[in-house]
N, C-alpha and C positions, 0 to 999 in steps of 0.2 A: 286420697280425698282431702287430707289436711291442707295441701297446697291450694286446692280449689276453694275450700272454705275460707282460707286466709285471704286469697285474692278477692273473693266476693265481698268479704267484710271490709277490706281496704277500699275497694272500688265503690261500694254502696253503703254510706253511713247508715247505721240502724239495721243493717242486714241481720237476720236471725243467726244464732250460733249453730248453724248446720250448713250443708252444701247445697241447699235449695231454698226458694222463698215460700211458695205455696205447696207445690208438689214437685217431686224429682222429675227432671227431663227424661225423655226416653233414651237419649244419648247425648254425648258432648264431643265437641272437637276441642282438643288441647294443643296449644302451641308451646313447645318446650325450647329453652335456650340453655345449653350447658347443664341439662338435667333439672333445671328449674322451670316452673310454670310461668310462661310469659303472657299468655292470654287464653281465654276460653269462651266458648259459646255453647249454651244448652239448646237442644232441639226437641220439640214435642211433635209427635205424629198426631195430626188432628183432622177430623172430619167436621166441617162446619156447614151451616146452611146460610145462604144469602138469598133472600127472597124465596123463590121456590127451587133454587139450584143448590144441590149438595156438592161441596168442593172438598177435594183431598188437598191438605196443606201440611207444610211444616211450619210450626210456630217457633220463632227465635226468642230465647230468654237469656237474660243476664250476660250479654256480650260485654266483656271487659278485658283490658290489657293492663299489665303492670306498668306503673308510671314511668319507669326507666326505659320501657320498650315502646312508648307511644310515639306517634308521628313518624312511623316507619312503614306504614301500610299493613300492619299485622291484622287489624280489625277487618279491613277490606278483604284480605286474603282468607280469613276465617269465613266471612260471608260468601265469598266466591266458592269455597269448598262446599258449604251447605247448599248453595244454589245448584252447583253441579250434581250433587248427590240427589237433590230433590228432582232434578230433571231425569236422572237415571232411574228414579223410582216411580216416575209417571205422576208426580204431583201436579196440581193445577196452579198453585200459588205458594209463596212463602209469605207469612204474615208476621208482624211484630207490632208492638206498641212503644212509641218513642216520643219523648217530649222534645228532644233535640234531634232534628232530622238531617243535619248537615251531611254526615257520613252516608246516610241512606239515599238521599236524593242524588248525591254524586255517583252512587253505584246502581242507579236505575229503579229505585223504589219510588212509589207515589203515595200521597195521602189519600185515604178513603174516608168520606164524611158520612158513612152510613150510620143509622141508629143501631146500637149494639145491645145485646143482652148476654149475661153471663152469670155463673154461679159464684156468689161471694163466699170466699174461704178465708179463714183467719185462724192461725195456730191449730191446724188440723181439725177445724170445725166448719161445717157448712152453716152459713148465716142466713142464706136466702138467695133470692134472685135480684140482680141489679140490671138497670136499663139506663142508657145514656143516649140522648138525641144524637150527639156526636162526641165521641171521646176526645177528639182533637189530637189523638195520638196513634190511631190505627194507620199502619202503612202496609202496602202490599207490593209484591213483585210477581209479575206473571211469569210462569214457567212453561205452561202448556199453551194450547191454542185458544183457550177461553179468554174473553175480556171480563174484567171485574163486573159482576152483576149489580143491578139496581136492587134496592130493597133492604129490609132489616137483616142484620147479621145476628145469627144465634150461634154463639161460640160452642154450644153443646158441652159446656164445662166452664172451668175457671178462666179468668182473664190472664193471659200469658204474662 
């Protein structure tokens, strides 16, 4: 877990001194090179509500690749592994929040402009409920047969 924490803190300035940001992911994909962590992605098993539709999703968190391993397709391969696993588990969508969408749009993700609500968590404390008309960062990738629904998104938990 020390390598995960070190990679997260190197990749995301101001990251807390632990191996997760708000809550630990349900599982991680780790990419190793010669026994060293080259990249990782956390995955949260989530049920969310969009309008009146309840969706089974995987939420992507903290995707990062060590600087010396970047531009070699590793992040895309990690996302492909998660997507394949989501498909085998019968998920409807994989979701994430990203300010920079270049990698994700290249690999089949689309922005969703739905109004969102989530539980605000900081330093292991619940602070209340937050709502945003459009987070500007929600991205979705369809896994099953459903199309992304209209309506408000209730994350039924914290913001990934």
